[in-house]
C-alpha positions as CSV (number, residue, x, y, z in Angstrom):
1,X,0.1,0.2,0.0
2,X,1.1,3.5,-1.0
3,X,2.0,6.4,1.2
4,X,-0.9,8.4,0.1
5,X,-3.6,5.3,0.1
6,X,-2.6,4.6,3.9
7,X,-3.0,8.4,4.9
8,X,-6.4,7.8,3.1
9,X,-7.1,4.7,4.8
10,X,-6.2,6.4,8.2
11,X,-8.0,8.6,7.7
12,X,-11.2,7.0,6.7
13,X,-10.9,4.8,9.8
14,X,-10.7,8.0,12.2
15,X,-13.5,9.6,10.6
16,X,-15.6,6.3,11.6
17,X,-14.2,6.4,14.5
18,X,-15.2,9.9,15.2
19,X,-18.6,9.5,14.1
20,X,-19.8,6.9,15.8
21,X,-21.0,8.3,18.5
22,X,-22.3,11.5,16.4
23,X,-24.4,8.4,14.6
24,X,-26.1,7.5,17.8
25,X,-27.1,10.9,18.9
26,X,-28.5,11.8,15.1
27,X,-31.1,8.6,15.3
28,X,-32.3,9.7,18.7
29,X,-32.7,12.8,17.7
30,X,-34.4,11.9,14.1
31,X,-36.3,9.4,16.3
32,X,-38.0,12.2,18.6
33,X,-38.4,15.2,16.5
34,X,-40.1,12.5,13.5
35,X,-42.9,13.0,16.6
36,X,-42.7,16.3,16.7
37,X,-40.5,16.9,19.3
38,X,-37.5,19.0,19.5
39,X,-35.4,18.1,22.2
40,X,-32.1,20.5,22.2
41,X,-31.2,18.5,24.9
42,X,-28.8,15.8,23.2
43,X,-25.8,17.1,24.2
44,X,-26.8,16.5,27.9
45,X,-28.4,13.0,27.6
46,X,-24.9,12.1,26.1
47,X,-23.1,13.5,28.9
48,X,-25.3,11.1,31.1
49,X,-24.8,8.1,29.2
50,X,-21.1,8.7,28.8
51,X,-20.5,8.3,32.1
52,X,-23.5,6.0,33.5
53,X,-22.2,3.6,30.9
54,X,-18.7,4.2,31.9
55,X,-20.0,3.8,35.2
56,X,-21.3,0.0,34.7
57,X,-18.4,-1.3,33.5
58,X,-16.2,-0.2,35.7
59,X,-18.0,-1.1,38.4
60,X,-18.9,-4.6,36.7
61,X,-15.1,-4.9,36.6
62,X,-14.6,-3.9,40.0
63,X,-16.7,-6.2,41.4
64,X,-15.1,-9.6,40.1
65,X,-16.8,-9.8,36.9
66,X,-14.4,-10.4,33.7
67,X,-17.6,-11.5,31.6
68,X,-16.5,-9.1,28.9
69,X,-19.9,-8.9,26.7
70,X,-21.5,-8.6,29.6
71,X,-19.8,-5.4,30.5
72,X,-21.2,-4.0,26.9
73,X,-24.5,-4.9,27.8
74,X,-24.8,-3.3,31.4
75,X,-23.0,-0.3,29.7
76,X,-25.0,0.4,26.8
77,X,-28.4,-0.6,29.1
78,X,-26.7,1.9,32.2
79,X,-26.0,4.4,28.9
80,X,-29.7,4.4,27.5
81,X,-31.1,4.6,31.3
82,X,-29.6,7.4,32.3
83,X,-30.7,9.3,28.5
84,X,-33.9,7.9,28.7
85,X,-34.5,9.5,32.0
86,X,-33.4,12.8,31.0
87,X,-36.0,12.2,27.5
88,X,-38.6,11.3,30.0
89,X,-38.5,14.6,32.3
90,X,-38.5,16.5,29.0
91,X,-41.5,14.5,27.8
92,X,-43.4,15.2,31.1
93,X,-42.7,19.4,30.8
94,X,-43.3,19.6,26.9
95,X,-46.0,17.2,26.2
96,X,-48.1,17.1,29.4
97,X,-47.3,20.1,31.2
98,X,-46.8,22.2,27.4
99,X,-44.0,23.7,28.4
100,X,-41.9,25.9,25.0
101,X,-39.6,23.1,23.9
102,X,-36.8,25.3,22.8
103,X,-36.3,26.6,26.7
104,X,-37.0,22.5,28.3
105,X,-34.3,21.1,25.3
106,X,-31.8,24.1,26.2
107,X,-32.3,23.1,30.6
108,X,-31.8,19.7,29.7
109,X,-28.5,20.4,27.9
110,X,-27.3,22.2,30.9
111,X,-29.0,19.7,33.4
112,X,-27.5,16.8,32.3
113,X,-24.0,17.6,31.0
114,X,-23.9,19.0,34.9
115,X,-25.7,15.5,35.9
116,X,-23.0,13.3,34.2
117,X,-19.9,15.3,34.8
118,X,-21.1,14.9,38.7
119,X,-21.6,11.3,38.6
120,X,-18.2,11.1,36.5
121,X,-16.7,13.1,39.2
122,X,-17.9,11.2,42.0
123,X,-16.6,7.9,40.4
124,X,-13.1,9.4,39.9
125,X,-13.3,10.5,43.8
126,X,-14.3,7.6,45.3
127,X,-12.3,5.4,43.3
128,X,-8.7,7.4,44.1
129,X,-8.6,10.3,41.0
130,X,-8.8,7.4,38.7
131,X,-11.6,6.2,36.2
132,X,-10.7,3.7,33.9
133,X,-11.1,0.2,33.3
134,X,-8.4,-2.7,32.1
135,X,-6.6,-2.9,29.1
136,X,-8.4,-6.2,28.9
137,X,-12.1,-4.7,29.1
138,X,-10.4,-2.0,26.8
139,X,-9.9,-4.1,23.5
140,X,-13.7,-5.8,24.0
141,X,-15.1,-2.0,23.5
142,X,-12.4,-1.0,20.9
143,X,-11.3,-3.5,18.8
144,X,-14.1,-5.7,16.7
145,X,-15.8,-8.9,16.7
146,X,-15.1,-9.8,13.4
147,X,-12.4,-12.8,13.1
148,X,-8.2,-11.3,12.8
149,X,-8.4,-13.1,8.8
150,X,-11.3,-10.9,7.4
151,X,-9.6,-7.7,8.9
152,X,-6.4,-8.3,7.3
153,X,-7.6,-8.0,3.9
154,X,-6.1,-6.0,1.9
155,X,-8.0,-2.2,2.1
156,X,-11.1,-4.5,2.1
157,X,-10.4,-5.8,5.4
158,X,-9.1,-2.6,7.6
159,X,-12.2,-0.4,5.7
160,X,-15.2,-3.0,6.6
161,X,-14.3,-5.0,9.4
162,X,-11.5,-3.3,11.1
163,X,-14.2,-1.5,13.5
164,X,-15.8,-1.5,16.8
165,X,-19.0,-2.8,17.7
166,X,-20.5,-0.5,18.2
167,X,-20.3,1.0,14.2
168,X,-22.2,-2.2,13.1
169,X,-25.0,-2.2,15.3
170,X,-25.4,1.5,14.9
171,X,-26.1,0.7,11.4
172,X,-28.1,-2.2,11.9
173,X,-29.8,0.6,14.2
174,X,-30.2,3.1,11.3
175,X,-31.5,0.5,9.0
176,X,-34.2,-0.5,11.4
177,X,-35.2,2.6,12.2
178,X,-35.9,3.4,8.4
179,X,-38.3,0.2,7.8
180,X,-39.9,0.9,11.0
181,X,-40.8,4.5,10.2
182,X,-41.3,3.4,6.7
183,X,-43.4,0.0,6.4
184,X,-44.9,-0.7,9.9
185,X,-48.0,0.9,10.4
186,X,-46.5,2.1,14.1
187,X,-43.8,4.2,11.9
188,X,-46.5,5.7,9.9
189,X,-48.1,6.9,12.9
190,X,-45.5,8.2,14.7
191,X,-44.9,10.3,11.4
192,X,-48.4,11.0,11.3
193,X,-48.3,13.0,14.7
194,X,-45.3,14.4,14.0
195,X,-46.6,16.4,10.8
196,X,-50.1,17.1,12.5
197,X,-50.9,15.4,15.9
198,X,-55.0,16.9,15.4
199,X,-55.4,15.1,12.3
200,X,-53.4,11.9,13.6
201,X,-55.9,12.4,17.0
202,X,-58.7,12.4,15.0
203,X,-58.1,9.3,13.2
204,X,-57.9,7.6,16.2
205,X,-53.7,8.0,17.4
206,X,-52.9,7.8,20.7
207,X,-50.8,11.2,20.5
208,X,-49.3,11.4,23.6
209,X,-48.5,8.0,24.3
210,X,-46.7,7.8,20.4
211,X,-45.2,11.0,21.4
212,X,-43.7,9.8,24.9
213,X,-42.1,7.0,23.8
214,X,-40.7,8.6,20.7
215,X,-39.3,10.9,23.0
216,X,-38.1,8.4,25.9
217,X,-36.6,6.1,23.3
218,X,-34.6,8.7,21.1
219,X,-33.5,9.8,24.2
220,X,-31.3,6.5,25.2
221,X,-30.4,6.3,22.0
222,X,-28.7,9.7,21.7
223,X,-27.6,8.8,25.5
224,X,-25.5,5.3,24.0
225,X,-23.7,7.9,21.6
226,X,-21.9,9.5,24.7
227,X,-20.7,5.9,26.4
228,X,-19.6,4.9,22.8
229,X,-17.7,8.6,22.9
230,X,-16.2,7.5,26.3
231,X,-15.2,4.0,25.8
232,X,-13.5,4.2,22.2
233,X,-12.4,7.6,21.8
234,X,-11.7,8.3,25.0
235,X,-10.2,4.8,25.3
236,X,-13.0,3.9,28.3
237,X,-10.8,7.2,30.5
238,X,-13.3,9.7,32.1
239,X,-12.9,12.9,31.6
240,X,-15.5,15.6,32.1
241,X,-14.4,17.9,29.0
242,X,-14.6,15.1,26.5
243,X,-17.9,15.1,25.2
244,X,-18.1,18.8,25.0
245,X,-19.6,19.7,21.3
246,X,-20.7,16.1,20.3
247,X,-24.7,16.6,21.1
248,X,-24.7,20.0,19.2
249,X,-23.1,18.6,16.1
250,X,-25.3,15.7,16.2
251,X,-28.3,18.0,16.3
252,X,-26.7,20.5,13.3
253,X,-26.3,16.4,12.0
254,X,-30.1,15.8,11.9
255,X,-30.6,19.0,9.7
256,X,-27.8,17.8,7.1
257,X,-29.2,14.6,6.8
258,X,-32.7,15.8,6.5
259,X,-34.2,13.8,9.2
260,X,-33.8,10.1,7.4
261,X,-31.9,7.5,9.2
262,X,-30.0,6.1,6.4
263,X,-28.8,9.3,5.8
264,X,-27.5,9.6,9.4
265,X,-24.7,7.2,8.6
266,X,-22.5,8.2,5.7
267,X,-23.1,11.7,7.4
268,X,-21.8,11.0,10.7
269,X,-19.0,9.4,8.8
270,X,-18.7,12.7,7.1
271,X,-18.6,14.7,10.4
272,X,-16.1,12.6,11.9
273,X,-13.7,13.8,9.2
274,X,-15.0,17.3,9.0
275,X,-14.0,16.9,13.0
276,X,-10.3,15.5,12.7
277,X,-9.3,17.1,9.7
278,X,-7.4,19.7,11.2
279,X,-5.3,17.3,12.5
280,X,-4.8,15.5,8.9
281,X,-4.6,18.5,6.5
282,X,-3.0,21.4,8.6
283,X,-2.7,24.2,7.0
284,X,-0.4,27.1,9.2
285,X,-2.5,29.8,7.4
286,X,-5.7,28.2,8.5
287,X,-6.3,28.9,12.1
288,X,-7.7,25.4,13.6
289,X,-10.6,27.1,15.2
290,X,-12.2,27.2,11.3
291,X,-11.9,23.3,11.3
292,X,-13.4,22.8,14.0
293,X,-16.6,24.7,13.0
294,X,-16.7,22.9,9.6
295,X,-19.4,20.8,10.0
296,X,-22.1,23.7,11.2
297,X,-21.0,25.8,7.7
298,X,-22.1,22.7,5.7
299,X,-25.0,22.0,7.6
300,X,-26.4,25.8,7.0
301,X,-25.1,25.3,3.7
302,X,-27.2,21.9,2.9
303,X,-29.8,24.0,5.1
304,X,-30.1,27.0,2.9
305,X,-30.1,24.8,-0.7
306,X,-33.1,22.7,0.4
307,X,-35.2,25.6,1.9
308,X,-34.6,26.7,-1.5
309,X,-36.1,24.0,-3.1
310,X,-38.8,23.9,-1.0
311,X,-39.4,20.2,-1.6
312,X,-41.6,19.1,1.0
313,X,-39.6,15.6,1.3
314,X,-36.8,17.9,2.4
315,X,-38.5,19.7,5.4
316,X,-38.6,19.0,9.2
317,X,-42.1,17.8,10.4
318,X,-44.8,20.3,10.4
319,X,-45.6,20.6,14.2
320,X,-41.6,20.1,15.0
321,X,-40.8,22.6,18.1
322,X,-44.9,23.0,19.2
323,X,-46.8,21.8,21.7
324,X,-50.8,20.0,21.1
325,X,-53.4,21.2,22.4
326,X,-55.9,19.0,21.9
327,X,-59.2,21.0,23.2
328,X,-58.0,23.6,19.8
329,X,-58.5,21.0,17.3
C-alpha cells in the first residue's frame, strides 16, 4: 500500500471512529423529531450516557466481573437508561405540561451535562482519582468483533471489518429505524403525529403515547452515543470535558441528513472526518478553530439549499417544536 493510500485509509478509519458517537446521537434525535419533539438536550443526555455507561463497566469489573460481552451490555443498558430518564423529564414538561420545547431542551442540556459530570467526578473521587477499566476490557469495547483473517484483508479488511461493534450496531439501528418509519403501521402513525397531531388524533392515534415513546427511546439512543465516545475515543477513561460539543453536532447532523436515518450513517462519518481534518490536513494559514466549525458551516449550506428548493420531503415535520393542545382541534 502506498503512502497516500495509507494516509487516506487512516483518515477514513479516524472519521468512522469519530462519527459513530454522532450516529447514535443523530438517530435518537431523528426519532424524537419525527414525533414533533425538538429535544435540544442531546448534549446533556450524551453526558449522562457517557458517565453511566462507563460507571456500569467500571463497577462491574471492580466487582469481579470478567465477561466482556456482559460488560458491553451493561454499559449499553445504563447509558440508555440515563438518556431515557433525562428525555422522560423533557417529555413530561413539554408534552404533559406543554412547556416551551426550545427552553426545556436547553435546560436539559445544562442539567444533563451537570448530572453526567457529577456522576463522573463522584466515581473519580471515590475510586482514588482515576476511573478506567482494564486493558483487557478496553479491547472488548475497542476491537472489531470480526475474525483477524477478515480484518487483515488488503484495504477492504480494515474498511469493512476493522471497526468496533458499535458501528455495526449503529448501522443495523439506522436500517431498522428506516424500515420502521417507512414500512410499519406504528412508524407511519408516528410520522403522522409529527406532521399533524390534530389529524392523527382525529384518526384515533394516541398522540401522547407516541410522543412519549419516541422522545424517551430517542433520548436513550442518543445517550448511547455518549457512552460510545467515552469507551472508544476516550479509551474508557472518564474526562469531564471530552464530550463537549458532541450533542450539538448531532443536532446539526439531523438537519444535514434531512431527518433520514440512512443518511445519518454516511453523514456521521463525514462529520467525523470534518472534526479531525485539522489534525490530518494542517494548513498554517488556517486557524484550527475554523476547521472545527466546518460541520456547522456545511449544515447551514445544506439548510439554505433545501429551503430554496422547498421540497416537502426535505423539510422537518410540520409540528416540530410545537405543543399540541387537543382542545384546539
